[in-house]
N, C-alpha and C positions, 0 to 999 in steps of 0.2 A: 462517317461524317453525315450530319443531317443536311438536307437541301434547304435553301432559303429562297424566298421570293422577295426581290428588291424592286421597289417602286420609286421612280424618280419623278417628283411633282414640280411643275412650273405653273405659272399663271394660266397658260394656254392648254396644257395637256399633261397627261401622266403616261410615262413609259414603264412597261413591265419587263423585268429581267428575271432570270433564274440563275441562282448560284448553286452549283452541284459539282462535287468532286474537285473543288478548287478552281473551277472555270466558270466564266460568265457568258451566258447566252441569252437569246431572246431579243428584246427591244421593241415589243409591240406597243403602239401608241394609241391613246384614247383621248379624244377631245374633251375639253371641259364644258360639255353640254349634257342635257338630259339624255340624249341618245348615246353619247359617249359613255356616260356612267352606266347605262343599261348594258352596253356592250362589255364594259369592264366587269360588271357583275357576272355576265355569262362566262367571261374568260376565267374569272376567279373560281366560279362554281365548278368549272371543268378541269382546271389546272392547279389550283392552290387550296385544296380543301384541308390537307393535313399539315403542310409545312408552315412555319411561322413567317410573318410578313414584316419587312422593314421598310418604312416610308421615309424617304429622304427628300426634303423640301428645299427648293431654290426659288425663293419669292422675293419680290422687291419690297413687299409690305412686312419687312422684318426690322423691328426697332431695337436699338441698343441704348441703354442709359447707365451712366456711372454714378453711384451714390455712395455716401459715407454713412454707416450705421454704427450705433454704439456696440462696443465689443462685449457680447454676452455669449453664454454657452448653453448647450443642452436644449431642453424643451423651450425655454424662453427665446433662444436664438431662432429656432424654427418658426415659432409663432410670430416673431418680429419680422422675419423675412417674408412670411406669407402675407402679413398685413401690408407690408410695403409693396409687394408685387400686386396685390389686389388694388391698392390705391393708384399705382402707376398704370395698370392695364386692367380696367374693369370690363371692357367690352369683349374680351377674348378669353377662352379657357386655356389657350396654349401659351403658358408662361414658363420662364426659366430664370434661374439665378446662379451666380458663380462667385464665391468669395475668393478674391485675388490678393489677399494679404492685408496688412494694416498700414495705416498712415504713419509716417515717420515723425510727425509733429503733433503738438496739442495733446489731446487725450487718447491718441492712437486708435482712432476708430477703424472699423473694418471697411475695406474697399470692396464694394460689391458691384458686379456687372449684372444688370437686369436686362432681359430681352424677352420679346414676345412676337408672335405672328399676329399683327394688328388687324388683319382681314381674315377672320375665321371662316368666312364663306368660301375661301379658296381651298380650304382643307376639309371642312366639315362634311360636304357631300361624299367625298371618297371614304372618309372614316366611317360614316354612317352606313355606307354600302357594305363595308367589311363587317360592321356590327350585325347587320341584318343576316349576313351569310354565316355568322358565328366563326369568323376567321381569326386565328390567334395573331393579333397585332402586337409585335414585340416592342415597337417604339416609333416615335415621330422625331426625326433627326433634321438638323440644319446643316447645309453645306458650309456655312460660315463657322459654326461651332466645331464642325468636324475638321475644318482646315487648321485649327489650333493643334490638333494631334498630328496633322499632316506636316506642319512646319517642324515639329519635333522629329518626325520620321525622316525628313529630308535634312535634318541637322542644320536648320537655319536659326542661328542663335544670336543674330544681331540685336543690338539694344533697340533700334528703331527699324522695324521691318514692315514693308508693304508687300503683301502677297497678292498678285494679280493672276487670276485664272480665267481662261475662256471657257464658258459653260453654255448650256443650251439657252439660258435666259439672257445671256450677255456677258459682259466683263464684270467679274466679282473682285472688288478691291477690299482687302481685309488688313487692318493695321494692328500690329503686335508690338507691345512694349515689354522688353525682357521676357519674351515668350508667351505673354498673356494678351488675349484679344481685348482690344479697347474700342474698335470702331469698324464698321463694314458698310459698304454701299454697292449697289448693283446698277450698272449703266448698260443701256442697250448696245448691242453689237453694231447697229446701224443708226446713224444720227438722223436728225429731222430732214436733212437734205438727201437722204438715201445713200450716203457715203459711209464706208467703214469708220468706226470710231477711232479717233486718234488717241492711242493709249498714253503717249507722252503728255498730251494736253490734259487728259483726265487725271493723270498722276500729279501734275502741278496743281490742279484744282483741289485734289485731296490733300496735298501738302499744305496749301494755304489754309484749308479748313482745320487741319490738325494744329497748325500754328496758332490760329485764332482761338482754339479751344485749350491752348496751353498744354497740349499733349506732346507737342514737338517744339523744343526750344529753338530759338533763332541761332543759326550756326551749326545745328545738329545735322548730321548726314542721314538721309532717309535711304536705307538699302531697299531697293525695289526688285523683287524677283517675279518675272513674268513667265507663266506656264502657258505655252501656246503651241500650235502645230508646227512641225519642223518646216513645212512649206511656207509659213508666214514669217519665218525668222528674218529674212532679208528686209521685208517691209517694216517689221517692228523695230529692227535695228536702226532704220532711218528715223523712226518716230521717237525712239527712246535714246536721247543723247544725254550723257552724263553732264551734270552741272556741279557748281560748288557745294550744293547741299543735297544732291541726288546722285545715286549710283545705281545703274541698271544691271541686271543679270538675267539672261534669257535661258530658259530650260525647255526642252522639247517635251511634249506630252508623252511621247514614246519612251523617253528615258525615265521620266517620273513613274510611268505605269510599270515599267520593269522593276523599279526600286520598291514599289509598294506591293508587288507580287500579282499583278493582273495577268491572268491567262484567259484568253478568249476561247469560246466554244464554237463560234461560227464566224463567217466572213463579215456579216453585217455589224457585229459588235466590234470586230477588229477595225473596220473602216471608221466607225463612229469614234473609237478610242483615239484615232489619229487626228480627229477634228475638234473634239471638245473633251473637257475633263470629266464628263459625266460617268463613263465606265470606270475610269480610274478611281473616282471617289466612291462608287458603289463597291468596287472590289476592296478598297481600304476599309469601308464600313463592314463588309461581310467578314473580313478577317479579324476585326477587332471586337465586334459585338458589344459596344458600350451600352450603359444604361440609357434609357430614353432621354433626349434633350428636353423636350416639351411634355408637360404633364398631360396624361390621357384619361385619368380617372377610371370610370367604369368601362371605357372603350378598350381597356387593356385586360379585362377580366378573362376573356377566352384564352389569352396568352398565358395568364397565370394558371388556368386550368390545364392547358397543354403542357406547361412546364412541370406541374405537379404530376401529371400522367407520365411524362417521360421519366421523372425521378422515381416514380413507383415502378416503372418498367425496369429501370436500372437496378433498383433495389431488389426486385424480384429476380432479375438475372444474377445478381451477386449472390442471393440466397441459394439459387439453384446450383451455381458453380461451387459454392462452399459445401452445400449438401452433397453434391456429387463427389467432391474431394473427400469429405468425411466418409461417405459410403465406400468409396474406393479404398480408403485407408482401413476401414473396418473389414472389408472383404480380404484385403491383403493380410491383415492380422489373423483373420479367421482361417485363411489357407495355411498360414504359418503355424497356428495353433493345432490345426488338424494334422499337419505333418509331424509336429512334435508329439501329439497324442499317439499317432501310429508308431513313431520311433520308440516312445516309452513303452507302449504295449509290446512291441517286439522285444525290447530289452527285458521287460518283465517275464515274458515267455521263456527267453533264454535263461534268465536267472532261476526261474522255477524249474526248468528242465535240469539245469545244473544241480540245483538243490536236491531234486529227487534222485538224481544219479549218485550224488554223494551220500545221501541217506541210505540208498540201497546197498552201498558198499560198507556201511557201518554195521557193527554187531547189533543184535536185537536190543531194543530198549528195555530197561528194567521196569519202567512204569510209563504212564501216559504223559503227554506234553503238559496237560493241565495240572497233573500232580507235581511235575517238575517246576512249573511256574509257581505253584503254591508253596513249594519247598523253598524256592529262592526268595519269595516274599517273606516267609517266616524267618529265614536266615537274616534278611536285612532288618526285620523288626527286632530280632534278638540282638543284632549288632548295635542298634541305635536306641532301643527302649528297655533292654534288660536291666534289672536292678543291680546297682553296684555302689559300694560305700565310698567311692572315690570323691564324689561331691561333698559329702559330709566330712570326710577326712581333710579335705582342703580347707573348709571353714574352720575346723577344730585347730588345724595347724596354724592358721593366721591368728586365732585367738590365743594360742599358747605363746606365740611370739610376743604378743602384747602383754602377757602376764607371765614372765619367766619364773616366778616363785611357785608356780603350779606344776606338779610333776604327774604325768599320766601313768596310771597303774593298770587299768584294764578297760577294754572295749568289748561290748556284747552287741553285735549288729544282727538284725534280722529284718525280713520283709513282713509288713503288716498285711495280713490277709483278711477278707471279710468273713463274717460269721457263717456264710454259706458253705465254708469248707469244714464245718463241724460234721461229725459222723452222721450218716443218714439213719433214719429210723430203722430199727432191726439190725443195724450193723453193730458188731461187737466193739466194745470200747477199746480193746487192745489191738483191733485191726488197723492196719496202716491206712491212713486217710489219703485220698488221691491228691496229687500235687496240682495246685491251681496254676492256670496259665498266666496269672498275674505275676507269678514269680519270674517268669521269663519276659515280662513286659508286654504281654498280649492280652487284650488289644491295646492297652495303655499301660503306662508306668504305674506301679503300685507304691503306696507310701512305705517309708523305711523308718525303723525304730532303732535307736542306738542307746544303750545303757553305758554311761561313761563314769568310771571310778577314778578319782585322782586324790592326791594329797598336797598339802601346802607346806612348802619348805620355808620355815621361819621360826620365830621364837615360839616355844611350845606353850607358854602361858599367856600369849597375846591372842586371845580369842577374837577380839574385835578386829584386829588386822586380818585374821584368817577369814572371818565372815566377809569383810570388805573385798578381799582378793577373790573369793568365790563369786561374790556378786558382780564384780567387774568382769570376771571371766564369763559368767552366764549372760551378762548384757552384751558382751562382744559377740557371743554366739547368736543371740536373739536378733541382732541387727540384720541378719540375712533374711530376706522376705520368705524363703521357703522353709525356714527352720523354726520349730516351736521348742522352747526350752522349759523344762519343769524340774524343780529341785526335789529330788527324791529323798536325799539324806544330807542335811547341812553339816558343817564341821562341828557346830554346837547346836543342839536341839533346844530352842528357847520356848517351846510350846508350854503353856501353863499346866497341862496335864502330865508333863514328863518331869520326873525327878532330876534335878540338876546335881551332878556329881563330878568330881575331878580331883586331880592331885597337883601339888605344887612342888617346886624344887627339883632335886635330882630324881625323885621318883617320877615326876612328870616327863622328864627327858627319856627315861627308860620306857615309859608307856608308849612312845611313838608319836608321829606327827599327826596333825589334824587332817582327817579324811572327809570327803564328801562324794555324793553320787548324784548325777544328773540324768534325766530322761530326755532324749532328743528325738523329735519326730520330724522327718523330712517329707514334705509334701511336693510331689512333682508338679 
């Protein structure tokens, strides 16, 4: 957890505290004078160089105004609010606005609470001192605006609530309507006569003002919660008597401090926490870390730089952790891979030893391993690529099924070899030619040639029907993409150079059926 420097500012002085490890310590005071500011700068320069600073103001010059503005959204709404703030508070840079819902009647305007520190000279010297020292100023906060969150923390949910707290500057009275701040005033702890302020009388004055402003209707009960030291409970109980429109509830500062999580780091802070609400509010602020209440502009630039630096440190740490995790994972995988490699190498050595022992027990090899591998390759090529008439026979069988009138007489199948297989020069013609490897399908399948002889079973003198049957049969064969069909001898030779001759009648029947011959070429 980062440490924080918490400064509590009143009109007379500034008190410096340190929040570290969930505990509040310190309480050094600096007067609102030139000498006090110089001492403050020396203190900050030696104690608060790196940690962020939170400035909590408790000033009487804090003004609150309730206005209704047209309901708009986005950039137009932001510009409208900024213009209205500037019109309301021109003399101070410390301005704040809070949208508290919408009006239930009319055009349903936005209900906006405007507030500002109307005396900037009470704050500006301290802020400028921090600016000169380049201290990261996280924000400028108000005890009044912070008490809105405090009421939620204490579960004070009354419709009309007046929260009265005893603080260093006096008694702070803040009015809440349905949990939202509407009005606040600061009264001195000692009246003009030097006597302690009568909290009951001041509460009645505030109630009359709220009624006159129509914030509190007549007959409505104002629930008043007083946060004060336990030692003053008896005196306050005598001052705060319940009435028809007022009910009081007293809470000790010690009990409230315990509920907000205040832990003191030294006796000085513990004693002060029992007297005023200042330490309790600072602890509540340190635990919540809200956005700044009042605008700071360029006075907050060093905090933005500090936050960016912290984010970069966090990002760098995350990158280092992720990189270390990835590196560890890679090392673990590398170790596993090395172990697997060693195991596989040992298994390979064992298998190689076993192989050598088995090979030593086997009879001597007929040939080398390379020759055996080549023989296996050739055998596989012969099994898959050697020439066979099965493919052509399948096509012819399907074509015969389509033309049942054709009867197969003879098939002459052979492998078509290139001209390179002719006898070499000087070789005798009657010498046996070497057998080409293409016959065995090495290195590729060779073309095949088939001479098909068939006859047509039909009327012997119907030559046109015979020619049509042959043509249909040849076309059925030619449909196969690898088969080329050539008519070698048709049933009737109709060429002009050939003499047309034939017989009719019983003599034609005796002559036999019409025959034809086809040359088929199968291309692999």
